[in-house]
MDAnalysis code that builds the backbone (N, CA, C; Angstrom):
import MDAnalysis as mda
import numpy as np

u = mda.Universe.empty(741, n_residues=247, atom_resindex=np.repeat(np.arange(247), 3), trajectory=True)
u.add_TopologyAttr("name", ["N", "CA", "C"] * 247)
u.add_TopologyAttr("resid", np.arange(1, 248))
u.add_TopologyAttr("resname", ["MET", "ALA", "TYR", "VAL", "LEU", "ARG", "LYS", "MET", "MET", "GLU", "HIS", "MET", "ASP", "LEU", "PRO", "ASP", "ASP", "ILE", "PHE", "ARG", "GLU", "ALA", "LEU", "LYS", "HIS", "ASP", "LEU", "GLU", "LYS", "PHE", "GLY", "GLN", "HIS", "MET", "ASP", "GLU", "ILE", "LYS", "GLU", "ARG", "ILE", "GLY", "GLU", "ILE", "GLY", "SER", "LYS", "LEU", "ILE", "GLU", "ASP", "GLY", "TYR", "THR", "ILE", "ILE", "THR", "HIS", "CYS", "HIS", "SER", "SER", "THR", "LEU", "MET", "GLU", "VAL", "PHE", "ARG", "ARG", "ALA", "ALA", "GLN", "GLU", "LYS", "ASP", "PHE", "THR", "VAL", "VAL", "VAL", "THR", "GLU", "THR", "ARG", "PRO", "ARG", "TYR", "GLN", "GLY", "LYS", "LEU", "THR", "ALA", "ARG", "ASP", "LEU", "LEU", "GLU", "ALA", "GLY", "VAL", "LYS", "VAL", "VAL", "TYR", "VAL", "VAL", "ASP", "SER", "ALA", "ALA", "HIS", "TYR", "TYR", "MET", "LYS", "LYS", "ALA", "ASP", "LEU", "TYR", "MET", "THR", "GLY", "ALA", "ASP", "VAL", "VAL", "THR", "ALA", "ASP", "ALA", "ARG", "ILE", "ILE", "ASN", "LYS", "ILE", "GLY", "THR", "ALA", "LEU", "ILE", "ALA", "LEU", "SER", "ALA", "LYS", "HIS", "TYR", "GLY", "VAL", "PRO", "TYR", "TYR", "VAL", "ALA", "VAL", "SER", "SER", "LEU", "LYS", "PHE", "ASP", "PRO", "THR", "THR", "ILE", "LEU", "GLY", "ARG", "ARG", "GLU", "ILE", "ILE", "GLU", "GLU", "ARG", "ASP", "PRO", "SER", "GLU", "VAL", "ILE", "ASP", "PRO", "SER", "GLU", "LEU", "PRO", "GLY", "ALA", "VAL", "ILE", "LYS", "ASN", "PRO", "ALA", "PHE", "ASP", "THR", "VAL", "THR", "PRO", "ASP", "LEU", "ILE", "SER", "GLY", "ILE", "ILE", "SER", "GLU", "LEU", "GLY", "VAL", "TYR", "SER", "PRO", "TYR", "VAL", "PHE", "VAL", "SER", "MET", "LEU", "SER", "GLN", "ASP", "ARG", "THR", "ILE", "ASP", "PRO", "GLU", "LEU", "GLU", "LYS", "LEU", "LEU", "SER", "PHE", "LEU", "THR", "LEU", "GLY"])
u.atoms.positions = np.array([
    [76.016, 77.900, -19.196],
    [76.788, 77.324, -20.292],
    [77.661, 76.169, -19.809],
    [78.315, 76.346, -18.661],
    [79.172, 75.282, -18.136],
    [78.363, 74.029, -17.857],
    [77.133, 74.212, -17.339],
    [76.262, 73.065, -17.070],
    [75.955, 72.325, -18.369],
    [75.612, 73.062, -19.424],
    [75.278, 72.446, -20.709],
    [76.470, 71.681, -21.262],
    [77.653, 72.274, -21.162],
    [78.850, 71.606, -21.661],
    [79.135, 70.321, -20.891],
    [78.936, 70.364, -19.573],
    [79.158, 69.159, -18.780],
    [78.206, 68.036, -19.200],
    [76.928, 68.404, -19.406],
    [75.949, 67.402, -19.804],
    [76.242, 66.877, -21.212],
    [76.715, 67.738, -22.098],
    [77.089, 67.300, -23.436],
    [78.216, 66.277, -23.371],
    [79.173, 66.531, -22.491],
    [80.279, 65.593, -22.336],
    [79.804, 64.237, -21.832],
    [78.853, 64.253, -20.902],
    [78.342, 63.009, -20.337],
    [77.670, 62.135, -21.393],
    [77.055, 62.791, -22.400],
    [76.282, 62.059, -23.403],
    [76.996, 61.935, -24.749],
    [78.264, 62.307, -24.800],
    [78.953, 62.375, -26.089],
    [79.013, 61.042, -26.836],
    [79.016, 59.929, -26.126],
    [79.154, 58.622, -26.758],
    [77.819, 58.029, -27.203],
    [76.731, 58.729, -26.952],
    [75.413, 58.227, -27.326],
    [75.111, 58.504, -28.796],
    [74.255, 57.699, -29.423],
    [73.802, 58.005, -30.790],
    [73.114, 59.371, -30.824],
    [73.118, 60.022, -31.975],
    [72.628, 61.402, -32.083],
    [71.212, 61.585, -31.544],
    [70.291, 60.683, -31.910],
    [68.905, 60.873, -31.481],
    [68.753, 60.728, -29.968],
    [69.460, 59.764, -29.386],
    [69.410, 59.569, -27.938],
    [70.126, 60.718, -27.231],
    [71.217, 61.204, -27.826],
    [71.955, 62.352, -27.282],
    [71.033, 63.560, -27.148],
    [70.257, 63.837, -28.211],
    [69.370, 65.003, -28.183],
    [68.289, 64.865, -27.123],
    [67.718, 63.662, -27.007],
    [66.677, 63.445, -26.006],
    [67.236, 63.561, -24.589],
    [68.432, 63.007, -24.379],
    [69.054, 63.065, -23.048],
    [69.364, 64.503, -22.665],
    [69.878, 65.275, -23.630],
    [70.212, 66.672, -23.358],
    [68.949, 67.488, -23.104],
    [67.897, 67.214, -23.864],
    [66.620, 67.912, -23.656],
    [66.091, 67.649, -22.253],
    [66.161, 66.383, -21.830],
    [65.699, 66.012, -20.486],
    [66.506, 66.737, -19.412],
    [67.825, 66.792, -19.601],
    [68.691, 67.464, -18.626],
    [68.383, 68.953, -18.543],
    [68.097, 69.564, -19.689],
    [67.803, 70.998, -19.706],
    [66.471, 71.295, -19.015],
    [65.497, 70.397, -19.177],
    [64.218, 70.582, -18.488],
    [64.401, 70.490, -16.975],
    [65.200, 69.507, -16.545],
    [65.505, 69.369, -15.122],
    [66.256, 70.593, -14.620],
    [67.145, 71.107, -15.467],
    [67.920, 72.284, -15.097],
    [66.999, 73.478, -14.848],
    [65.991, 73.656, -15.728],
    [65.059, 74.766, -15.565],
    [64.304, 74.682, -14.249],
    [63.854, 73.489, -13.897],
    [63.153, 73.290, -12.624],
    [64.069, 73.562, -11.441],
    [65.303, 73.090, -11.564],
    [66.289, 73.284, -10.502],
    [66.596, 74.766, -10.315],
    [66.701, 75.494, -11.419],
    [66.995, 76.928, -11.341],
    [65.876, 77.680, -10.635],
    [64.637, 77.294, -10.883],
    [63.514, 77.950, -10.206],
    [63.613, 77.753, -8.696],
    [63.976, 76.545, -8.279],
    [64.134, 76.258, -6.854],
    [65.292, 77.060, -6.266],
    [66.380, 77.173, -7.023],
    [67.544, 77.924, -6.561],
    [67.201, 79.396, -6.389],
    [66.481, 79.955, -7.362],
    [66.114, 81.370, -7.285],
    [65.230, 81.642, -6.069],
    [64.320, 80.728, -5.785],
    [63.462, 80.896, -4.607],
    [64.298, 80.910, -3.326],
    [65.274, 80.034, -3.272],
    [66.148, 79.969, -2.096],
    [66.976, 81.251, -1.969],
    [67.515, 81.728, -3.082],
    [68.302, 82.961, -3.059],
    [67.421, 84.142, -2.662],
    [66.180, 84.133, -3.147],
    [65.254, 85.200, -2.767],
    [65.003, 85.224, -1.272],
    [64.847, 84.047, -0.693],
    [64.629, 83.929, 0.748],
    [65.833, 84.447, 1.530],
    [67.032, 84.071, 1.091],
    [68.258, 84.467, 1.801],
    [68.551, 85.948, 1.606],
    [68.499, 86.388, 0.356],
    [68.876, 87.766, 0.043],
    [67.926, 88.808, 0.589],
    [66.655, 88.470, 0.687],
    [65.671, 89.442, 1.167],
    [65.940, 89.871, 2.606],
    [66.643, 89.035, 3.354],
    [66.955, 89.358, 4.744],
    [67.956, 90.502, 4.867],
    [68.652, 90.811, 3.783],
    [69.619, 91.916, 3.792],
    [68.942, 93.270, 3.600],
    [67.700, 93.246, 3.162],
    [66.972, 94.480, 2.872],
    [66.111, 94.865, 4.074],
    [66.290, 96.083, 4.545],
    [65.519, 96.576, 5.681],
    [64.443, 97.547, 5.212],
    [63.430, 97.705, 6.028],
    [62.356, 98.651, 5.737],
    [62.936, 100.055, 5.581],
    [62.545, 100.733, 4.502],
    [63.003, 102.092, 4.273],
    [64.308, 102.207, 3.503],
    [64.892, 101.084, 3.118],
    [66.176, 101.102, 2.392],
    [66.030, 101.705, 0.995],
    [67.140, 102.299, 0.537],
    [67.289, 102.691, -0.862],
    [68.402, 101.832, -1.450],
    [68.082, 101.143, -2.526],
    [69.017, 100.204, -3.143],
    [69.269, 100.609, -4.586],
    [70.513, 100.578, -5.002],
    [70.853, 100.845, -6.398],
    [71.115, 99.524, -7.103],
    [70.584, 99.387, -8.317],
    [70.856, 98.195, -9.114],
    [71.148, 98.590, -10.552],
    [71.817, 97.672, -11.244],
    [72.240, 97.909, -12.621],
    [71.895, 96.697, -13.465],
    [71.372, 96.922, -14.660],
    [70.976, 95.880, -15.606],
    [69.781, 95.100, -15.072],
    [69.603, 93.873, -15.549],
    [68.465, 93.053, -15.132],
    [68.943, 91.665, -14.761],
    [68.463, 91.171, -13.640],
    [68.798, 89.833, -13.178],
    [67.536, 89.177, -12.632],
    [67.127, 88.059, -13.236],
    [65.941, 87.354, -12.742],
    [66.175, 86.813, -11.334],
    [67.428, 86.474, -11.029],
    [67.759, 85.984, -9.687],
    [67.608, 87.097, -8.655],
    [68.154, 88.264, -8.957],
    [68.022, 89.400, -8.035],
    [66.562, 89.822, -7.895],
    [65.794, 89.701, -8.979],
    [64.375, 90.054, -8.901],
    [63.651, 89.203, -7.861],
    [64.068, 87.952, -7.693],
    [63.455, 87.109, -6.664],
    [63.740, 87.660, -5.265],
    [64.926, 88.214, -5.092],
    [65.278, 88.847, -3.809],
    [64.356, 90.033, -3.550],
    [64.199, 90.881, -4.567],
    [63.346, 92.067, -4.409],
    [61.874, 91.683, -4.192],
    [61.403, 90.704, -4.958],
    [59.997, 90.287, -4.802],
    [59.737, 89.746, -3.401],
    [60.659, 88.942, -2.929],
    [60.496, 88.355, -1.593],
    [60.501, 89.452, -0.530],
    [61.430, 90.400, -0.654],
    [61.521, 91.482, 0.322],
    [60.284, 92.375, 0.288],
    [59.726, 92.564, -0.925],
    [58.579, 93.455, -1.084],
    [57.319, 92.914, -0.409],
    [57.302, 91.630, -0.093],
    [56.154, 91.045, 0.590],
    [56.017, 91.559, 2.023],
    [57.130, 92.016, 2.599],
    [57.107, 92.413, 4.009],
    [57.670, 93.809, 4.273],
    [58.380, 94.371, 3.278],
    [59.102, 95.611, 3.538],
    [58.830, 96.659, 2.470],
    [58.994, 97.914, 2.884],
    [58.811, 99.049, 1.984],
    [60.188, 99.631, 1.688],
    [60.610, 99.608, 0.435],
    [61.928, 100.116, 0.071],
    [61.893, 100.663, -1.352],
    [62.948, 101.356, -1.716],
    [63.047, 101.983, -3.038],
    [64.262, 101.439, -3.767],
    [64.096, 101.182, -5.063],
    [65.220, 100.742, -5.884],
    [65.502, 101.794, -6.950],
    [66.731, 102.291, -6.957],
    [67.198, 103.199, -8.000],
    [67.737, 102.332, -9.132],
    [67.100, 102.416, -10.284],
    [67.418, 101.558, -11.419],
    [68.138, 102.368, -12.496],
    [69.327, 101.936, -12.867],
    [70.032, 102.592, -13.964],
    [69.481, 102.086, -15.293],
    [69.447, 102.958, -16.285],
    [68.851, 102.583, -17.573],
    [69.627, 101.463, -18.279],
    [70.932, 101.388, -18.015],
    [71.790, 100.333, -18.571],
    [71.868, 100.406, -20.096],
    [72.490, 101.450, -20.561],
    [72.752, 101.575, -21.989],
    [73.787, 100.540, -22.424],
    [73.827, 100.165, -23.700],
    [72.991, 100.727, -24.773],
    [71.688, 99.974, -25.029],
    [71.467, 98.849, -24.348],
    [70.260, 98.054, -24.621],
    [69.116, 98.330, -23.642],
    [69.359, 99.180, -22.665],
    [68.317, 99.641, -21.742],
    [67.627, 98.496, -20.991],
    [68.424, 97.553, -20.493],
    [67.825, 96.474, -19.696],
    [67.203, 96.984, -18.407],
    [67.583, 98.194, -18.009],
    [67.003, 98.786, -16.813],
    [65.493, 98.959, -16.915],
    [64.990, 99.134, -18.135],
    [63.541, 99.269, -18.317],
    [62.828, 97.999, -17.873],
    [63.398, 96.848, -18.215],
    [62.803, 95.573, -17.820],
    [62.822, 95.427, -16.300],
    [63.936, 95.811, -15.690],
    [64.032, 95.756, -14.231],
    [62.993, 96.663, -13.577],
    [62.883, 97.877, -14.092],
    [61.933, 98.843, -13.528],
    [60.494, 98.327, -13.626],
    [60.145, 97.756, -14.780],
    [58.787, 97.234, -14.955],
    [58.510, 96.086, -13.979],
    [59.470, 95.176, -13.850],
    [59.286, 94.041, -12.939],
    [59.130, 94.506, -11.497],
    [59.913, 95.499, -11.118],
    [59.831, 96.017, -9.756],
    [58.484, 96.693, -9.496],
    [58.025, 97.473, -10.456],
    [56.737, 98.150, -10.301],
    [55.606, 97.129, -10.177],
    [55.679, 96.061, -10.955],
    [54.669, 95.004, -10.870],
    [54.690, 94.326, -9.503],
    [55.886, 94.297, -8.886],
    [56.020, 93.675, -7.562],
    [55.659, 94.638, -6.435],
    [55.291, 95.868, -6.792],
    [54.902, 96.845, -5.787],
    [56.062, 97.592, -5.147],
    [57.213, 97.574, -5.808],
    [58.401, 98.256, -5.280],
    [58.495, 99.662, -5.871],
    [58.850, 100.623, -5.036],
    [59.037, 101.994, -5.521],
    [60.312, 102.077, -6.352],
    [60.218, 102.752, -7.500],
    [61.328, 102.795, -8.456],
    [61.721, 104.228, -8.768],
    [63.020, 104.477, -8.786],
    [63.579, 105.714, -9.315],
    [64.445, 105.302, -10.502],
    [64.110, 105.787, -11.684],
    [64.798, 105.383, -12.917],
    [65.738, 106.510, -13.354],
    [67.039, 106.191, -13.513],
    [68.020, 107.240, -13.799],
    [68.977, 106.797, -14.916],
    [69.662, 107.782, -15.483],
    [70.704, 107.474, -16.463],
    [71.880, 106.824, -15.729],
    [72.675, 106.053, -16.447],
    [73.779, 105.322, -15.823],
    [74.737, 106.244, -15.067],
    [75.009, 107.387, -15.655],
    [75.993, 108.295, -15.064],
    [75.496, 108.979, -13.794],
    [74.228, 108.782, -13.437],
    [73.684, 109.363, -12.199],
    [73.866, 108.434, -11.003],
    [74.407, 107.250, -11.220],
    [74.531, 106.275, -10.132],
    [75.358, 106.823, -8.968],
    [76.444, 107.506, -9.268],
    [77.306, 108.045, -8.216],
    [76.565, 109.110, -7.410],
    [75.761, 109.908, -8.085],
    [74.993, 110.970, -7.437],
    [74.042, 110.380, -6.400],
    [73.398, 109.270, -6.736],
    [72.430, 108.651, -5.829],
    [73.078, 107.715, -4.820],
    [74.304, 107.288, -5.091],
    [74.969, 106.332, -4.203],
    [75.179, 106.908, -2.805],
    [75.399, 108.194, -2.707],
    [75.701, 108.804, -1.403],
    [74.549, 108.642, -0.408],
    [73.334, 108.404, -0.925],
    [72.183, 108.227, -0.040],
    [71.670, 106.788, -0.048],
    [72.411, 105.888, -0.670],
    [71.965, 104.496, -0.796],
    [72.378, 103.660, 0.415],
    [71.636, 102.599, 0.643],
    [71.958, 101.652, 1.712],
    [72.627, 100.396, 1.178],
    [72.299, 100.031, -0.050],
    [72.884, 98.848, -0.676],
    [73.036, 99.074, -2.172],
    [74.012, 98.383, -2.738],
    [74.131, 98.239, -4.192],
    [74.022, 96.748, -4.458],
    [73.117, 96.340, -5.354],
    [72.898, 94.920, -5.608],
    [72.768, 94.654, -7.108],
    [73.405, 93.601, -7.572],
    [73.264, 93.174, -8.965],
    [73.235, 91.653, -9.023],
    [72.998, 91.155, -10.210],
    [73.212, 89.743, -10.486],
    [74.612, 89.590, -11.073],
    [74.872, 88.452, -11.690],
    [76.155, 88.212, -12.346],
    [75.982, 87.167, -13.435],
    [76.757, 87.298, -14.484],
    [76.736, 86.310, -15.561],
    [77.694, 85.160, -15.270],
    [78.814, 85.482, -14.631],
    [79.847, 84.475, -14.359],
    [80.544, 84.821, -13.051],
    [80.945, 83.781, -12.309],
    [81.866, 83.930, -11.186],
    [83.113, 83.120, -11.539],
    [84.289, 83.737, -11.442],
    [85.527, 83.060, -11.826],
    [86.263, 82.517, -10.607],
    [87.261, 81.695, -10.868],
    [88.004, 81.036, -9.794],
    [88.825, 82.008, -8.959],
    [89.125, 83.194, -9.476],
    [89.863, 84.189, -8.694],
    [88.911, 85.166, -8.007],
    [87.655, 84.740, -7.860],
    [86.641, 85.466, -7.076],
    [86.175, 86.765, -7.717],
    [86.348, 86.889, -9.006],
    [85.798, 88.037, -9.726],
    [84.414, 87.672, -10.249],
    [83.606, 88.688, -10.485],
    [82.331, 88.439, -11.154],
    [82.313, 89.222, -12.465],
    [81.601, 88.652, -13.418],
    [81.432, 89.314, -14.712],
    [79.962, 89.645, -14.868],
    [79.693, 90.901, -15.152],
    [78.318, 91.366, -15.297],
    [78.290, 92.503, -16.316],
    [77.129, 93.041, -16.538],
    [76.933, 94.072, -17.553],
    [77.921, 95.233, -17.401],
    [78.369, 95.759, -18.526],
    [79.285, 96.897, -18.523],
    [78.686, 98.035, -17.679],
    [79.508, 98.621, -16.861],
    [79.052, 99.668, -15.943],
    [78.952, 99.182, -14.506],
    [78.897, 97.857, -14.327],
    [78.772, 97.285, -12.983],
    [79.962, 97.659, -12.106],
    [81.161, 97.557, -12.667],
    [82.373, 97.837, -11.889],
    [82.483, 99.309, -11.515],
    [82.122, 100.172, -12.429],
    [82.185, 101.614, -12.160],
    [81.263, 101.984, -10.998],
    [80.073, 101.412, -10.979],
    [79.143, 101.687, -9.881],
    [79.640, 101.046, -8.587],
    [80.307, 99.888, -8.704],
    [80.884, 99.244, -7.522],
    [81.966, 100.120, -6.897],
    [82.730, 100.792, -7.724],
    [83.746, 101.725, -7.215],
    [83.093, 102.876, -6.465],
    [81.970, 103.350, -6.977],
    [81.223, 104.412, -6.294],
    [80.713, 103.921, -4.942],
    [80.195, 102.693, -4.923],
    [79.709, 102.117, -3.663],
    [80.846, 102.010, -2.651],
    [82.009, 101.572, -3.111],
    [83.179, 101.462, -2.234],
    [83.545, 102.833, -1.673],
    [83.502, 103.844, -2.524],
    [83.850, 105.213, -2.119],
    [82.948, 105.700, -0.983],
    [81.676, 105.400, -1.064],
    [80.716, 105.872, -0.061],
    [80.472, 104.859, 1.061],
    [81.154, 103.732, 1.015],
    [80.981, 102.732, 2.064],
    [79.654, 102.008, 1.999],
    [79.104, 101.882, 0.786],
    [77.825, 101.198, 0.600],
    [78.095, 99.726, 0.264],
    [77.554, 98.791, 1.017],
    [77.789, 97.365, 0.743],
    [77.277, 96.966, -0.642],
    [78.056, 96.141, -1.332],
    [77.682, 95.643, -2.654],
    [77.509, 94.129, -2.588],
    [76.288, 93.672, -2.865],
    [75.984, 92.245, -2.846],
    [75.591, 91.762, -4.245],
    [76.071, 90.575, -4.582],
    [75.794, 89.962, -5.885],
    [74.926, 88.734, -5.665],
    [73.753, 88.718, -6.279],
    [72.855, 87.566, -6.189],
    [73.099, 86.668, -7.392],
    [73.565, 85.456, -7.122],
    [73.936, 84.573, -8.232],
    [73.909, 83.112, -7.792],
    [73.482, 82.247, -8.676],
    [73.487, 80.816, -8.405],
    [74.912, 80.276, -8.442],
    [75.155, 79.236, -7.657],
    [76.472, 78.592, -7.692],
    [76.761, 78.000, -9.069],
    [75.708, 77.778, -9.859],
    [75.891, 77.241, -11.202],
    [76.551, 78.241, -12.141],
    [76.608, 79.523, -11.727],
    [77.279, 80.529, -12.552],
    [78.798, 80.517, -12.343],
    [79.260, 79.701, -11.393],
    [80.714, 79.548, -11.208],
    [81.282, 78.777, -12.398],
    [82.318, 79.329, -13.010],
    [82.947, 78.684, -14.162],
    [84.168, 77.895, -13.702],
    [84.066, 76.564, -13.598],
    [85.177, 75.770, -13.065],
    [86.386, 75.742, -13.975],
    [86.211, 76.039, -15.261],
    [87.369, 76.000, -16.160],
    [88.366, 77.116, -15.850],
    [87.909, 78.145, -15.143],
    [88.828, 79.227, -14.789],
    [89.814, 78.793, -13.713],
    [89.542, 77.674, -13.039],
    [90.512, 77.127, -12.091],
    [91.805, 76.769, -12.807],
    [91.668, 76.347, -14.049],
    [92.817, 75.912, -14.841],
    [93.418, 77.041, -15.666],
    [92.964, 78.265, -15.431],
    [93.569, 79.411, -16.088],
    [92.830, 79.938, -17.299],
    [91.718, 79.316, -17.667],
    [90.953, 79.825, -18.803],
    [90.369, 81.192, -18.463],
    [90.527, 82.150, -19.353],
    [90.051, 83.509, -19.121],
    [88.725, 83.724, -19.824],
    [87.822, 84.424, -19.141],
    [86.551, 84.783, -19.757],
    [86.786, 85.906, -20.768],
    [86.226, 85.765, -21.951],
    [86.392, 86.759, -23.009],
    [85.241, 87.760, -22.931],
    [85.594, 89.042, -22.896],
    [84.587, 90.097, -22.855],
    [84.109, 90.370, -24.274],
    [82.824, 90.181, -24.483],
    [82.237, 90.347, -25.816],
    [82.204, 91.811, -26.237],
    [82.581, 92.069, -27.469],
    [82.444, 93.389, -28.086],
    [81.253, 93.333, -29.033],
    [80.252, 94.142, -28.777],
    [79.047, 94.122, -29.595],
    [79.055, 95.219, -30.657],
    [78.035, 95.211, -31.472],
    [77.916, 96.126, -32.608],
    [77.999, 97.586, -32.145],
    [78.959, 98.359, -32.661],
    [79.094, 99.767, -32.261],
    [77.853, 100.597, -32.546],
    [77.046, 100.164, -33.507],
    [75.858, 100.947, -33.853],
    [74.831, 100.937, -32.726],
    [74.973, 100.029, -31.739],
    [74.104, 100.066, -30.568],
    [74.350, 101.335, -29.759],
    [75.567, 101.842, -29.837],
    [75.956, 103.027, -29.066],
    [75.575, 104.306, -29.800],
    [75.930, 104.359, -31.091],
    [75.655, 105.538, -31.916],
    [75.809, 105.157, -33.371],
    [75.081, 105.800, -34.226],
    [75.240, 105.590, -35.664],
    [76.630, 106.078, -36.061],
    [77.507, 105.190, -36.540],
    [78.880, 105.592, -36.871],
    [78.962, 106.766, -37.841],
    [77.918, 106.945, -38.658],
    [77.934, 108.054, -39.620],
    [77.870, 109.411, -38.930],
    [77.450, 109.421, -37.652],
    [77.392, 110.683, -36.910],
    [78.769, 111.124, -36.432],
    [79.706, 110.186, -36.372],
    [81.065, 110.499, -35.919],
    [82.086, 109.890, -36.871],
    [82.115, 110.360, -38.108],
    [83.048, 109.787, -39.082],
    [84.497, 109.923, -38.604],
    [85.225, 108.815, -38.649],
    [86.625, 108.828, -38.227],
    [86.829, 108.378, -36.793],
    [85.764, 108.340, -35.997],
    [85.887, 107.933, -34.595],
    [85.834, 106.409, -34.477],
    [86.587, 105.895, -33.514],
    [86.511, 104.471, -33.192],
    [85.465, 104.309, -32.090],
    [84.434, 103.550, -32.370],
    [83.334, 103.374, -31.416],
    [83.424, 101.968, -30.828],
    [83.496, 101.888, -29.508],
    [83.612, 100.613, -28.818],
    [82.331, 100.308, -28.041],
    [82.016, 99.025, -27.954],
    [80.807, 98.616, -27.241],
    [81.037, 97.305, -26.475],
    [81.910, 97.335, -25.441],
    [82.089, 96.121, -24.628],
    [80.805, 95.828, -23.858],
    [80.432, 94.548, -23.811],
    [79.144, 94.192, -23.220],
    [79.217, 93.955, -21.716],
    [80.414, 93.582, -21.219],
    [80.513, 93.172, -19.820],
    [81.692, 93.805, -19.106],
    [81.599, 93.796, -17.781],
    [82.626, 94.290, -16.873],
    [83.151, 93.134, -16.034],
    [84.384, 93.265, -15.584],
    [84.919, 92.361, -14.576],
    [85.043, 93.130, -13.264],
    [84.426, 92.604, -12.212],
    [84.451, 93.267, -10.907],
    [85.350, 92.465, -9.972],
    [86.336, 93.127, -9.391],
    [87.282, 92.454, -8.504],
    [86.665, 92.214, -7.133],
    [87.109, 91.168, -6.430],
    [86.482, 90.786, -5.158],
    [86.586, 91.832, -4.060],
    [87.576, 92.718, -4.128],
    [87.707, 93.745, -3.096],
    [86.555, 94.740, -3.114],
    [85.789, 94.761, -4.205],
    [84.658, 95.676, -4.314],
    [83.339, 95.023, -3.895],
    [83.380, 93.726, -3.619],
    [82.158, 92.965, -3.353],
    [82.063, 92.605, -1.870],
    [80.972, 92.994, -1.239],
    [80.773, 92.691, 0.184],
    [80.391, 91.235, 0.397],
    [79.613, 90.692, -0.506],
    [79.201, 89.304, -0.358],
    [78.482, 88.793, -1.581],
    [78.527, 87.482, -1.761],
    [77.784, 86.822, -2.829],
    [76.622, 86.071, -2.195],
    [75.425, 86.371, -2.686],
    [74.209, 85.713, -2.201],
    [73.901, 84.561, -3.147],
    [74.028, 83.355, -2.676],
    [73.695, 82.186, -3.490],
    [72.766, 81.284, -2.698],
    [72.394, 80.161, -3.286],
    [71.551, 79.201, -2.578],
    [72.282, 78.572, -1.399],
    [73.609, 78.774, -1.340],
    [74.418, 78.237, -0.250],
    [74.439, 79.155, 0.965],
    [74.052, 80.423, 0.768],
    [74.106, 81.412, 1.839],
    [74.758, 82.690, 1.341],
    [75.188, 83.535, 2.261],
    [75.881, 84.777, 1.915],
    [77.329, 84.661, 2.367],
    [78.242, 84.707, 1.416],
    [79.661, 84.541, 1.717],
    [80.486, 85.581, 0.966],
    [81.679, 85.844, 1.479],
    [82.600, 86.696, 0.751],
    [82.948, 86.003, -0.557],
    [83.367, 86.760, -1.578],
    [83.709, 86.135, -2.865],
    [84.750, 85.032, -2.735],
    [85.760, 85.250, -1.890],
    [86.832, 84.255, -1.739],
    [86.318, 82.967, -1.100],
    [85.480, 83.104, -0.079],
    [84.930, 81.915, 0.579],
    [84.003, 81.169, -0.381],
    [83.175, 81.906, -1.098],
    [82.250, 81.304, -2.064],
    [83.006, 80.479, -3.101],
    [84.044, 81.064, -3.668],
    [84.821, 80.373, -4.701],
    [85.571, 79.185, -4.110],
    [86.094, 79.354, -2.897],
    [86.817, 78.264, -2.247],
    [85.903, 77.059, -2.034],
    [84.668, 77.316, -1.619],
    [83.709, 76.246, -1.408],
    [83.438, 75.480, -2.700],
    [83.253, 76.213, -3.776],
    [82.912, 75.579, -5.046],
    [84.119, 74.914, -5.698],
    [85.279, 75.517, -5.537],
    [86.494, 74.959, -6.145],
    [86.847, 73.615, -5.535],
    [86.516, 73.430, -4.256],
    [86.846, 72.189, -3.570],
    [85.764, 71.124, -3.708],
    [84.615, 71.520, -4.261],
    [83.518, 70.575, -4.426],
    [83.647, 69.882, -5.774],
    [84.158, 68.685, -5.788],
    [84.404, 67.987, -7.050],
    [83.113, 67.595, -7.759],
    [81.978, 67.669, -7.073],
    [80.726, 67.343, -7.752],
    [80.341, 68.437, -8.726],
    [80.955, 69.628, -8.588],
    [80.659, 70.703, -9.524],
    [81.148, 70.310, -10.904],
    [82.316, 69.733, -10.957],
    [82.835, 69.197, -12.204],
    [83.948, 68.227, -11.877],
    [83.681, 66.947, -11.866],
    [84.690, 65.971, -11.470],
    [85.789, 65.776, -12.504],
    [85.613, 66.330, -13.707],
    [86.604, 66.132, -14.749],
    [86.971, 67.465, -15.397],
    [87.576, 68.339, -14.599],
    [87.912, 69.666, -15.089],
    [88.842, 69.621, -16.293],
    [89.820, 68.724, -16.257],
    [90.772, 68.640, -17.371],
    [90.044, 68.284, -18.671],
    [89.105, 67.348, -18.591],
    [88.363, 66.952, -19.782],
    [87.519, 68.095, -20.312],
    [86.895, 68.847, -19.369],
    [86.064, 69.963, -19.778],
    [86.870, 71.035, -20.469],
    [88.027, 71.354, -19.912],
    [88.878, 72.367, -20.522],
    [89.338, 71.905, -21.903],
    [89.677, 70.623, -22.030],
    [90.080, 70.083, -23.311],
    [88.956, 70.180, -24.324],
    [87.717, 69.899, -23.861],
    [86.553, 69.967, -24.724],
    [86.354, 71.394, -25.235],
    [86.494, 72.377, -24.337],
    [86.326, 73.775, -24.716],
    [87.401, 74.213, -25.699],
    [88.647, 73.771, -25.460],
    [89.757, 74.161, -26.320],
    [89.602, 73.587, -27.720],
    [89.229, 72.309, -27.780],
    [89.077, 71.658, -29.069],
    [87.843, 72.147, -29.802],
    [86.802, 72.524, -28.985],
    [85.545, 72.972, -29.603],
    [85.661, 74.331, -30.238],
])
């Protein structure tokens, strides 16, 4: 999203038809660039996986899948996949892993702690990386990260540097989406109950062993520091924040 907003700002003064064509071209280039980034992350991240490992993952991440696919070319390992209620994205992860020849154990979300005691790694993707080195990912990610911390299991996040949100440098907070409660349960089954359905979790950097990006594997603080100081990520942060506020 941040990439799209930056490109929109660059083309804002163009006539509408030229604006649309320029943005379309940028998005096509972005798709090609993302494929290259995922391949690089797969190459880097696969080195963290050893033969015989048991890895726990939550939700679905196309970036993390590249890590697993790359590792599966040379190593034999098992991935414990949580179902990821209420939308069951774990099913997509399990299918992709099976197609890649990876052994899969599919469990309910609440079983993650039970399996963590025998795990070697906990790995997920991320939707956003913020300036204070937190990551935002599917609800349940933080709870499983706490379990990993309890058992001393390293937690790695596979994510492109493009998922860093530069507007958070200026204090903008990511809003956690609340989705339709009926995804959780039919409200008529619990008349009078308040049903909540937050879509995402915020994971603090103390729970994260490292972030795997196309830049390498770094602690959350080092990763964010590198990107925060790189003005090519967004040379006009003030303008971007203003654009978001006014928009």
